[in-house]
C-alpha positions as CSV (number, residue, x, y, z in Angstrom):
1,D,-4.5,-20.4,-64.8
2,E,-1.2,-18.7,-63.7
3,V,0.7,-20.2,-66.6
4,D,3.8,-18.2,-65.5
5,A,4.1,-20.6,-62.5
6,L,3.9,-23.6,-64.8
7,A,6.3,-22.4,-67.5
8,P,8.6,-19.7,-66.0
9,K,11.1,-17.8,-68.1
10,T,14.6,-19.3,-68.3
11,T,17.3,-17.1,-66.8
12,A,20.9,-17.7,-65.9
13,A,20.1,-17.4,-62.2
14,S,17.2,-19.8,-62.3
15,T,18.7,-22.5,-64.4
16,T,20.0,-24.5,-61.5
17,M,16.9,-24.0,-59.5
18,R,14.6,-25.1,-62.4
19,A,16.8,-28.2,-63.0
20,S,16.4,-29.2,-59.3
21,S,12.7,-28.5,-59.1
22,G,11.7,-30.2,-62.3
23,S,10.1,-27.2,-63.9
24,A,12.3,-27.6,-67.0
25,R,10.8,-31.0,-67.6
26,M,7.3,-29.6,-67.2
27,V,8.0,-26.9,-69.7
28,S,9.4,-29.4,-72.2
29,Q,6.4,-31.7,-71.8
30,L,4.0,-28.8,-72.2
31,L,5.7,-27.7,-75.4
32,T,5.6,-31.2,-76.8
33,L,1.9,-31.5,-76.1
34,L,1.2,-28.1,-77.7
35,D,3.1,-29.2,-80.8
36,E,1.0,-32.4,-80.9
37,S,-2.2,-30.5,-80.5
38,M,-1.7,-28.8,-83.8
39,R,-2.7,-32.1,-85.5
40,W,-5.8,-32.9,-83.6
41,R,-7.3,-29.5,-82.6
42,D,-9.5,-29.3,-85.7
43,A,-10.8,-32.8,-85.3
44,D,-11.4,-32.8,-81.5
45,R,-12.3,-29.1,-81.3
46,V,-10.0,-28.5,-78.4
47,I,-8.6,-25.0,-77.7
48,I,-6.2,-24.0,-75.0
49,V,-6.6,-20.8,-73.1
50,A,-3.9,-19.6,-70.6
51,A,-4.1,-16.7,-68.2
52,T,-1.4,-14.8,-66.4
53,N,-0.7,-11.3,-64.9
54,R,3.0,-11.6,-65.6
55,P,3.4,-12.2,-69.3
56,Q,7.1,-11.2,-69.2
57,A,7.7,-14.1,-66.9
58,V,6.4,-16.8,-69.3
59,D,8.9,-18.9,-71.3
60,P,9.3,-17.3,-74.7
61,A,9.2,-20.7,-76.4
62,L,5.6,-21.0,-75.2
63,R,4.6,-17.7,-76.9
64,R,5.9,-18.4,-80.4
65,A,3.7,-18.9,-83.5
66,G,1.9,-22.2,-83.5
67,R,1.6,-22.5,-79.8
68,L,0.1,-19.9,-77.5
69,D,0.5,-17.2,-80.2
70,N,-2.7,-15.2,-79.9
71,E,-2.3,-12.8,-77.0
72,I,-5.2,-10.7,-75.6
73,A,-4.3,-8.0,-73.1
74,L,-7.0,-7.1,-70.6
75,G,-6.0,-3.6,-69.4
76,L,-7.6,-1.5,-66.7
77,P,-11.1,-0.3,-67.4
78,D,-11.5,3.3,-68.6
79,E,-14.2,5.6,-67.3
80,K,-16.9,4.3,-69.6
81,A,-16.1,0.7,-68.6
82,R,-16.1,1.6,-64.9
83,V,-19.6,3.1,-65.3
84,A,-20.8,-0.2,-66.8
85,I,-19.1,-2.3,-64.1
86,L,-20.4,-0.1,-61.2
87,T,-23.9,-0.1,-62.7
88,N,-23.8,-3.9,-62.8
89,F,-22.6,-4.2,-59.2
90,V,-25.0,-1.7,-57.7
91,S,-28.0,-3.1,-59.5
92,G,-28.8,-5.5,-56.6
93,M,-28.2,-2.9,-53.9
94,A,-30.7,-0.7,-52.1
95,L,-29.4,2.8,-53.1
96,S,-30.5,6.2,-52.1
97,G,-31.3,8.9,-54.6
98,D,-28.0,10.8,-54.1
99,V,-25.7,8.0,-55.5
100,D,-24.0,9.2,-58.6
101,V,-22.4,6.3,-60.5
102,D,-20.7,8.6,-63.1
103,A,-19.0,10.6,-60.3
104,L,-17.8,7.4,-58.7
105,A,-16.4,6.2,-62.0
106,A,-14.6,9.6,-62.5
107,C,-12.7,9.3,-59.2
108,T,-11.7,5.7,-59.4
109,H,-8.7,5.9,-61.8
110,G,-6.6,2.8,-61.8
111,Y,-9.3,0.5,-60.2
112,T,-9.8,-3.0,-61.6
113,G,-13.1,-4.8,-61.7
114,A,-12.3,-6.6,-58.5
115,D,-11.4,-3.3,-56.8
116,L,-14.8,-1.8,-57.8
117,A,-16.5,-4.9,-56.4
118,G,-14.6,-4.4,-53.2
119,V,-15.7,-0.7,-53.1
120,C,-19.4,-1.8,-53.4
121,D,-19.0,-4.5,-50.7
122,A,-17.3,-2.0,-48.3
123,A,-20.0,0.6,-49.0
124,G,-22.7,-1.9,-48.2
125,S,-21.0,-3.1,-45.0
126,T,-20.6,0.5,-43.8
127,C,-24.3,1.2,-44.5
128,L,-25.4,-1.9,-42.7
129,R,-23.2,-1.2,-39.6
130,E,-24.6,2.4,-39.4
131,F,-28.2,1.0,-39.7
132,L,-27.7,-1.6,-37.0
133,A,-26.2,0.9,-34.7
134,E,-29.0,3.5,-35.2
135,T,-31.7,0.9,-34.6
136,G,-30.0,-0.4,-31.5
137,V,-29.4,-3.9,-32.8
138,A,-25.7,-3.9,-32.2
139,D,-23.1,-1.7,-30.5
140,F,-19.9,-1.6,-32.5
141,S,-17.8,0.3,-29.9
142,D,-16.2,-3.0,-29.0
143,P,-16.3,-5.1,-32.2
144,I,-14.3,-8.0,-30.8
145,S,-16.7,-8.9,-28.0
146,A,-19.9,-7.8,-29.8
147,P,-22.2,-10.8,-30.5
148,L,-23.6,-11.4,-34.0
149,P,-26.5,-8.9,-34.4
150,L,-30.0,-9.9,-35.5
151,L,-32.7,-7.6,-36.7
152,S,-35.1,-9.4,-34.2
153,D,-33.0,-8.0,-31.4
154,A,-33.9,-4.4,-32.1
155,K,-34.7,-2.3,-29.0
156,E,-37.5,-0.5,-30.9
157,D,-39.9,-1.8,-33.4
158,L,-38.6,-1.0,-36.9
159,P,-41.0,0.9,-39.1
160,E,-42.7,-1.0,-41.8
161,G,-40.6,-1.2,-44.9
162,S,-37.5,0.2,-43.1
163,T,-34.4,-1.1,-44.9
164,P,-30.9,0.4,-45.0
165,S,-30.1,2.4,-48.1
166,V,-26.5,2.9,-49.3
167,L,-25.6,6.6,-49.6
168,H,-23.1,8.3,-51.9
169,R,-20.8,9.1,-48.9
170,H,-20.5,5.4,-48.2
171,F,-19.0,4.8,-51.6
172,V,-16.7,7.8,-51.2
173,Q,-15.5,6.5,-47.8
174,A,-14.8,3.1,-49.4
175,V,-12.9,4.6,-52.3
176,E,-10.7,6.6,-49.9
177,H,-10.1,3.6,-47.7
178,L,-9.3,0.9,-50.3
179,G,-7.6,2.5,-53.2
180,P,-6.4,0.7,-56.3
181,S,-4.9,-2.7,-55.6
182,G,-2.0,-2.0,-58.1
183,M,-0.6,0.8,-55.8
184,R,-1.0,-0.8,-52.4
185,E,2.6,-2.0,-52.2
186,M,3.9,1.6,-52.8
187,R,0.8,3.7,-52.1
188,V,1.1,6.5,-49.5
189,E,-1.7,8.5,-48.0
190,C,-3.3,10.6,-50.6
191,P,-2.4,14.3,-49.9
192,N,-5.2,16.5,-48.8
193,V,-3.6,19.9,-49.5
194,S,-5.6,22.5,-51.3
195,W,-4.5,25.6,-53.0
196,D,-5.7,27.6,-50.0
197,A,-3.1,26.0,-47.8
198,V,-0.3,27.4,-50.0
199,G,0.0,31.1,-49.3
200,G,1.1,33.3,-52.1
201,L,3.0,31.9,-55.1
202,D,0.1,32.8,-57.5
203,G,2.4,32.8,-60.5
204,T,3.9,29.4,-59.7
205,K,0.4,28.0,-59.1
206,S,-0.9,29.2,-62.5
207,K,2.2,27.7,-64.2
208,L,1.7,24.4,-62.5
209,Q,-2.0,24.4,-63.4
210,R,-1.2,24.9,-67.1
211,A,1.6,22.3,-67.1
212,I,0.1,19.5,-65.0
213,V,-3.5,20.0,-64.0
214,W,-4.9,20.9,-67.4
215,P,-3.2,17.9,-69.3
216,L,-4.6,15.5,-66.7
217,T,-8.1,16.9,-66.3
218,H,-8.6,18.0,-70.0
219,P,-6.7,15.5,-72.1
220,N,-9.2,15.7,-75.0
221,R,-8.5,19.4,-75.4
222,F,-4.8,18.8,-76.0
223,H,-5.6,15.9,-78.3
224,H,-8.0,18.1,-80.3
225,F,-5.3,20.7,-81.0
226,G,-2.6,18.1,-81.5
227,A,-0.5,19.4,-78.7
228,A,1.7,17.2,-76.6
229,A,1.1,17.5,-72.9
230,S,4.0,18.3,-70.5
231,R,5.7,15.2,-69.2
232,G,7.4,16.7,-66.2
233,V,8.1,19.8,-64.1
234,V,11.1,20.6,-61.9
235,L,10.4,22.9,-58.9
236,H,13.7,24.5,-57.8
237,G,14.5,27.3,-55.4
238,P,15.7,27.9,-51.8
239,P,14.8,25.3,-49.2
240,G,11.6,25.9,-47.2
241,C,9.7,27.8,-49.9
242,G,6.9,25.2,-50.4
243,K,8.1,23.0,-53.2
244,T,6.8,19.8,-51.6
245,L,3.6,21.5,-50.5
246,L,3.0,22.6,-54.1
247,A,3.4,19.1,-55.4
248,K,0.9,17.8,-52.9
249,A,-1.6,20.6,-53.8
250,V,-1.2,19.7,-57.5
251,A,-2.0,16.0,-56.8
252,T,-5.1,17.0,-54.8
253,E,-6.2,19.4,-57.5
254,C,-5.8,16.7,-60.2
255,K,-7.6,14.0,-58.2
256,A,-4.9,11.7,-59.5
257,N,-3.0,8.9,-57.9
258,F,0.2,10.1,-56.2
259,I,3.5,8.2,-55.9
260,T,6.3,9.7,-53.8
261,V,9.8,8.5,-54.7
262,Q,12.9,9.0,-52.6
263,S,16.5,8.3,-53.5
264,T,16.5,5.3,-51.1
265,D,13.7,3.8,-53.2
266,L,15.8,3.6,-56.3
267,L,19.6,3.5,-55.5
268,T,20.9,0.1,-54.5
269,C,24.4,-1.4,-54.4
270,Y,23.5,-4.2,-56.8
271,V,24.2,-3.8,-60.5
272,G,21.0,-3.3,-62.6
273,E,18.6,-3.1,-59.6
274,S,18.4,0.7,-59.6
275,E,17.4,0.8,-63.2
276,A,14.9,-2.0,-62.6
277,N,13.4,0.0,-59.7
278,V,12.9,3.0,-62.1
279,R,11.1,0.8,-64.7
280,D,8.9,-0.8,-62.0
281,I,7.8,2.6,-60.7
282,F,6.9,3.9,-64.1
283,E,5.2,0.7,-65.0
284,K,3.1,0.9,-61.8
285,A,2.3,4.6,-62.6
286,R,1.1,3.7,-66.1
287,S,-1.1,1.0,-64.8
288,V,-3.0,3.4,-62.5
289,R,-3.0,6.5,-64.7
290,P,-3.6,9.4,-64.4
291,C,-0.8,9.4,-61.9
292,V,1.7,12.0,-60.6
293,I,5.2,10.8,-59.7
294,F,6.8,13.1,-57.2
295,I,10.7,12.8,-56.9
296,D,11.9,14.7,-53.9
297,E,15.5,15.8,-53.9
298,V,15.9,14.8,-57.6
299,D,19.5,16.1,-57.6
300,A,20.5,13.1,-55.4
301,I,19.1,10.7,-58.1
302,A,19.9,12.4,-61.4
303,T,23.3,13.8,-60.9
304,T,25.5,15.0,-63.8
305,R,27.1,12.1,-65.7
306,A,30.5,13.6,-66.3
307,G,33.7,14.2,-64.5
308,A,34.1,14.0,-60.8
309,A,30.4,14.4,-60.2
310,S,29.8,11.0,-61.7
311,E,32.6,9.5,-59.6
312,S,31.1,10.8,-56.4
313,S,27.8,9.0,-57.1
314,S,27.0,5.6,-55.7
315,G,29.5,3.6,-57.7
316,G,28.0,4.9,-60.9
317,A,24.5,3.7,-59.9
318,S,23.0,7.2,-60.5
319,D,24.3,7.1,-64.1
320,G,22.1,4.1,-64.8
321,V,19.2,5.8,-63.0
322,V,19.5,8.8,-65.2
323,S,19.6,6.6,-68.3
324,A,16.5,4.8,-67.2
325,L,14.7,8.0,-66.5
326,L,15.5,9.4,-69.9
327,S,14.4,6.1,-71.5
328,E,11.0,6.2,-69.7
329,L,10.4,9.9,-70.4
330,D,11.2,9.5,-74.1
331,T,8.5,6.8,-74.5
332,I,5.7,9.0,-76.0
333,S,2.7,6.6,-75.9
334,A,3.6,5.2,-72.5
335,M,3.8,8.6,-70.7
336,A,0.2,9.6,-71.6
337,G,-1.6,10.4,-68.3
338,V,1.7,10.2,-66.2
339,V,3.4,13.4,-65.0
340,V,6.7,13.6,-63.2
341,I,7.4,16.4,-60.7
342,G,10.9,16.9,-59.4
343,A,11.9,19.1,-56.4
344,T,15.4,20.3,-55.8
345,N,17.4,23.2,-54.3
346,R,20.5,22.3,-56.4
347,L,19.5,22.7,-60.0
348,D,23.1,22.9,-61.1
349,K,23.7,19.2,-60.0
350,I,21.0,17.7,-62.2
351,D,22.0,16.2,-65.5
352,P,21.3,18.7,-68.3
353,S,19.9,16.0,-70.6
354,L,17.0,15.5,-68.1
355,L,16.1,19.2,-68.3
356,R,15.7,19.6,-72.0
357,P,12.2,20.3,-73.6
358,G,10.2,17.1,-73.9
359,R,11.4,15.7,-70.6
360,L,11.5,17.7,-67.4
361,G,11.7,20.8,-69.5
362,T,9.3,23.0,-67.5
363,L,11.3,24.8,-64.8
364,C,9.3,26.5,-62.0
365,F,11.4,28.8,-59.7
366,V,9.9,29.0,-56.2
367,A,11.5,32.2,-54.9
368,L,11.6,33.6,-51.4
369,P,8.2,35.3,-50.8
370,D,7.8,39.1,-51.0
371,Q,5.8,41.2,-48.6
372,Q,2.4,40.3,-50.0
373,Q,3.3,36.7,-50.3
374,R,4.6,36.6,-46.7
375,L,1.3,38.0,-45.5
376,A,-0.6,35.3,-47.5
377,V,1.7,32.6,-46.0
378,L,1.0,33.9,-42.4
379,K,-2.7,34.0,-43.0
380,A,-2.6,30.4,-44.5
381,C,-0.7,29.1,-41.5
382,L,-3.1,30.7,-39.0
383,R,-6.3,30.2,-41.0
384,E,-7.7,27.6,-38.5
385,A,-6.5,29.3,-35.3
386,P,-9.0,31.4,-33.2
387,A,-7.7,34.9,-33.3
388,E,-8.5,38.2,-31.6
389,E,-9.7,41.2,-33.6
390,G,-7.0,43.3,-35.2
391,L,-4.6,40.3,-35.6
392,E,-4.3,41.1,-39.3
393,D,-2.4,44.3,-38.4
394,A,0.1,42.3,-36.4
395,L,0.5,39.8,-39.3
396,R,1.1,42.7,-41.7
397,M,3.8,44.1,-39.3
398,I,5.5,40.7,-39.2
399,A,5.4,40.5,-43.0
400,D,7.1,43.9,-43.2
401,V,10.0,43.0,-40.9
402,T,10.7,39.5,-42.1
403,D,12.4,40.3,-45.4
404,G,14.3,37.3,-46.7
405,F,12.4,34.7,-44.6
406,S,11.2,31.6,-46.3
407,G,7.8,30.0,-46.0
408,A,9.2,27.4,-43.5
409,D,10.6,30.3,-41.3
410,L,7.2,32.0,-41.3
411,N,5.5,28.7,-40.5
412,A,7.9,28.2,-37.5
413,I,6.9,31.7,-36.2
414,C,3.2,30.8,-36.3
415,K,3.8,27.4,-34.7
416,R,5.8,29.1,-31.9
417,A,3.1,31.6,-31.3
418,V,0.4,28.9,-31.1
419,Q,2.6,26.9,-28.6
420,I,2.9,30.0,-26.4
421,A,-0.9,30.5,-26.6
422,V,-1.5,26.9,-25.7
423,R,0.9,27.0,-22.8
424,E,-0.8,30.1,-21.4
425,A,-4.3,28.6,-21.8
426,I,-3.3,25.4,-19.9
427,Q,-1.7,27.4,-17.1
428,M,-4.8,29.6,-16.8
429,Q,-7.1,26.6,-16.8
430,Q,-5.1,25.0,-14.0
431,E,-5.2,28.2,-11.9
432,L,-8.9,28.9,-12.4
433,A,-10.1,25.3,-12.3
434,D,-11.0,25.5,-8.6
435,A,-11.8,29.1,-8.3
436,D,-14.0,29.8,-11.3
437,A,-15.1,26.8,-13.5
438,E,-16.9,29.1,-16.0
439,A,-13.8,31.2,-16.5
440,A,-11.6,28.1,-16.9
441,S,-13.8,26.9,-19.8
442,T,-13.6,30.2,-21.7
443,P,-11.8,29.6,-25.0
444,S,-8.5,31.4,-25.5
445,L,-7.6,33.4,-28.5
446,L,-4.4,34.0,-30.4
447,S,-3.2,37.6,-29.8
448,R,-0.7,40.1,-31.0
449,R,1.4,39.5,-27.9
450,H,1.9,35.8,-28.7
451,L,3.2,36.8,-32.2
452,E,5.6,39.3,-30.7
453,M,7.0,36.8,-28.3
454,A,7.5,34.3,-31.1
455,M,9.3,36.9,-33.2
456,Q,12.0,37.3,-30.5
457,S,13.5,33.9,-31.3
458,S,12.9,33.9,-35.1
459,R,15.7,33.7,-37.7
460,R,16.0,33.3,-41.4
461,S,17.3,30.0,-42.8
462,V,18.5,31.3,-46.2
463,S,21.4,33.8,-46.2
464,T,21.6,36.8,-48.6
465,E,24.4,35.2,-50.6
466,D,22.4,32.0,-51.0
467,A,19.3,33.9,-52.1
468,D,21.4,35.8,-54.7
469,W,22.8,32.5,-56.0
470,Y,19.4,30.9,-56.3
471,S,18.2,34.0,-58.2
472,A,21.2,33.8,-60.5
473,V,20.5,30.2,-61.2
474,A,16.8,30.9,-62.1
475,E,17.8,33.7,-64.4
476,A,20.4,31.6,-66.2
477,A,18.0,28.7,-66.5
478,S,15.2,30.9,-68.0
479,A,17.7,32.5,-70.5
480,G,19.2,29.1,-71.5
481,K,22.7,29.9,-70.3
482,A,25.1,27.8,-68.3
483,L,24.1,27.6,-64.6
484,P,26.5,29.2,-62.2
485,T,28.3,26.9,-59.8
486,R,28.0,27.3,-56.1
487,K,31.3,28.6,-54.7
488,S,32.4,27.5,-51.3
489,P,35.4,29.1,-49.7
490,A,38.6,27.1,-49.5
491,A,38.8,27.6,-45.7
492,G,35.7,27.7,-43.5
493,P,34.5,30.9,-42.0
494,K,36.4,32.2,-39.0
495,C,35.1,30.9,-35.8
496,T,33.7,33.5,-33.4
497,D,33.1,33.3,-29.8
498,D,29.8,35.1,-30.2
499,D,27.2,32.4,-30.0
500,N,24.5,35.0,-31.1
501,D,26.1,35.2,-34.6
502,L,23.3,33.1,-36.2
503,A,24.4,33.9,-39.8
504,G,27.9,32.7,-39.1
505,L,26.8,29.6,-37.4
506,Q,24.4,28.8,-40.2
507,E,27.1,29.2,-42.8
508,R,29.5,27.0,-40.9
509,L,26.8,24.4,-40.4
510,Q,25.9,24.4,-44.1
511,L,29.6,23.9,-45.1
512,L,29.8,21.0,-42.6
513,V,26.7,19.4,-44.1
514,E,28.2,19.6,-47.6
515,E,31.4,18.0,-46.4
516,V,29.5,15.2,-44.8
517,K,27.5,14.6,-48.0
518,D,30.7,14.5,-50.1
519,A,32.3,12.1,-47.7
520,S,29.2,9.9,-47.7
521,R,29.2,9.7,-51.5
522,W,32.9,8.7,-51.6
523,E,32.3,6.1,-48.9
524,R,29.4,4.5,-50.8
525,S,31.4,4.6,-54.1
526,W,34.4,2.9,-52.4
527,S,32.3,0.2,-50.8
528,V,30.4,-0.6,-54.0
529,C,33.7,-0.8,-56.0
530,R,35.2,-3.0,-53.3
531,R,32.3,-5.4,-53.3
532,N,32.2,-5.6,-57.1
533,T,36.0,-6.3,-57.2
534,E,35.7,-9.0,-54.6
535,A,32.8,-10.6,-56.5
536,C,34.8,-10.6,-59.8
537,L,37.9,-12.1,-58.1
538,A,35.7,-14.8,-56.5
539,N,34.5,-15.9,-59.9
540,A,37.9,-15.6,-61.6
541,G,40.2,-18.5,-62.2
542,D,43.7,-19.0,-60.8
543,D,45.3,-18.0,-64.1
544,I,43.6,-14.6,-64.1
545,I,44.4,-13.9,-60.5
546,G,48.1,-14.8,-61.2
547,A,48.2,-12.5,-64.2
548,L,46.8,-9.6,-62.0
549,Q,49.4,-10.2,-59.3
550,T,52.2,-10.3,-61.9
551,A,51.0,-7.0,-63.5
552,W,50.7,-5.4,-60.0
553,R,54.3,-6.4,-59.1
554,E,55.6,-4.9,-62.4
555,H,53.6,-1.7,-61.8
556,V,55.1,-1.4,-58.3
557,A,58.6,-2.1,-59.6
558,D,58.4,0.4,-62.5
559,P,55.4,2.7,-62.1
């Protein structure tokens, strides 16, 4: 068992370590014994079976013909196999009539047999704890000091034949709590965002449903017609329009595993590690398919690999990331059941090869909401808030006067109105606590006045020029034309003493942010180049260093 620990793969970095630990001698002895076993295996009827979960880490000499040459891959169980495994595990459990094994198998994508056994154990433990608490045998409010419960300690006589039965919700709670073991090192909380939480954007929702949800929920239909499912989608548009929220809603609708990737998860200063991180993420996603990989701010990872844009990246690390992404997306069989969603507000900075059909070829433009969509966004933001009658007229008035506002701006208005309502409710409760207890306990409602007060400090985060540029990018991308570049003035906007000029302040701040980003890219590039040069000089001989110094003196003397 764990043959990779006995015969690890030989690498340049591990040669010295293996020589000192003696693993090289163990591998040599194992190979010798395997070669000798070819002569006596038929007479003694001895067969050797090795097991590992890291076949790529096993010494290749051990896997050649004549030794351990027959390899059997035990992959993750499909839905039919999960039904059989769960049926076997629950056969000895006291189940209620509402337990649906087929439904459990359908929502446990990426679960191994051990994971399913853990789900059954957790469901049984939850059922037993609830039963003991209901019968008064034990109090689990303080589980540390609670004694070991016994059924003989019940406060009331248990009815004859009373036994705990595991309900379907116990299994559902266990599935949500445990998750597949293959994703625990990178798993985030599964998003619980429905389509109702995304106001408006009906056209974008239907496009995402056709490109992502249908291939994951109805793969047999695509296979029947011989159609290749979409491998990726890029959501682009102004900031604050709901791109990240749409990705979470898609993952919730698909009921698929969800992996969020940031630029810090991929880019490193060490050569080759960024590409290895990309391969590891895709390998992990394939092992728990169906899976949705969400890459936020994809323009920071997959920048254009030409000219000055490549020089401004992290020492060329993003070039390797782009190549690794293209290699993974071009693997047809490996991408079945895996969909990549990228979100960006700078489509012009993404490498064009990543946006061609067959890769991240489906482009969804998330534009600023119109009047009807703004009304839908306001309703979605306040769908759980207790409101007075006639509040919809106030929301319609706000939707009419907030032309050019993004979804995030509208959400900020709603949050500010709720904060004003909460503040007034707390003040009223403190004033009426002593005078009238019944009036103090009366629930407060969100009114039109709260929204009007919140509108006094509202502002739009996307200027008219930026909105026009985003629209031009979307039109050029849909027509297959070259994307327009974002023009920034040579000199910053004139400073004004009027602090109420929010548009001017916003434009100046945006220019400063772009300058800071560019400076950060140059700093990372210089630091990586300096470390690589120092590492090369540290490993170089005296003759090479002397030749470099001579060449530099000649260059200084006659440039």
